C-alpha positions as CSV (number, residue, x, y, z in Angstrom):
1,M,-14.7,14.8,23.3
2,E,-13.6,11.4,23.1
3,Y,-17.2,10.2,22.0
4,A,-17.0,12.2,19.1
5,L,-13.3,11.3,18.3
6,L,-14.7,7.7,18.6
7,G,-17.6,8.1,16.2
8,G,-15.3,9.9,14.2
9,M,-13.0,7.1,13.7
10,I,-15.9,4.6,13.5
11,F,-17.4,6.8,10.7
12,L,-14.4,6.9,8.3
13,V,-13.7,3.0,8.9
14,A,-17.2,2.1,7.9
15,V,-16.8,4.7,4.8
16,G,-13.3,3.2,3.7
17,S,-15.2,-0.3,4.4
18,I,-17.9,0.6,2.2
19,R,-16.0,2.1,-0.5
20,Y,-13.6,-1.4,-0.5
21,Y,-16.7,-3.3,-0.9
22,V,-18.3,-0.9,-3.3
23,S,-14.9,-1.4,-5.6
24,R,-14.5,-5.2,-4.9
25,V,-18.1,-5.7,-6.3
26,S,-17.5,-3.4,-9.2
27,V,-14.6,-5.1,-10.3
28,V,-16.5,-8.5,-9.9
29,Y,-19.6,-7.1,-11.8
30,G,-17.3,-6.2,-14.6
31,D,-15.7,-9.6,-15.2
32,I,-19.1,-11.3,-15.3
33,T,-20.1,-8.7,-17.8
34,A,-16.9,-9.3,-20.0
35,A,-17.3,-12.8,-19.6
36,V,-21.0,-12.9,-20.7
37,T,-19.7,-10.4,-23.7
38,Q,-17.2,-13.1,-24.6
39,G,-19.7,-16.0,-24.2
40,N,-22.3,-14.5,-26.7
């Protein structure tokens, strides 16, 4: 039971980290796209 709980917590942390990373990358990518668009 403890292993299942620990695995669930690790899974939630991993999903949260991935979603945070994806959101950060999308924001940076959006800024780069905006800068390139303004440059052209």
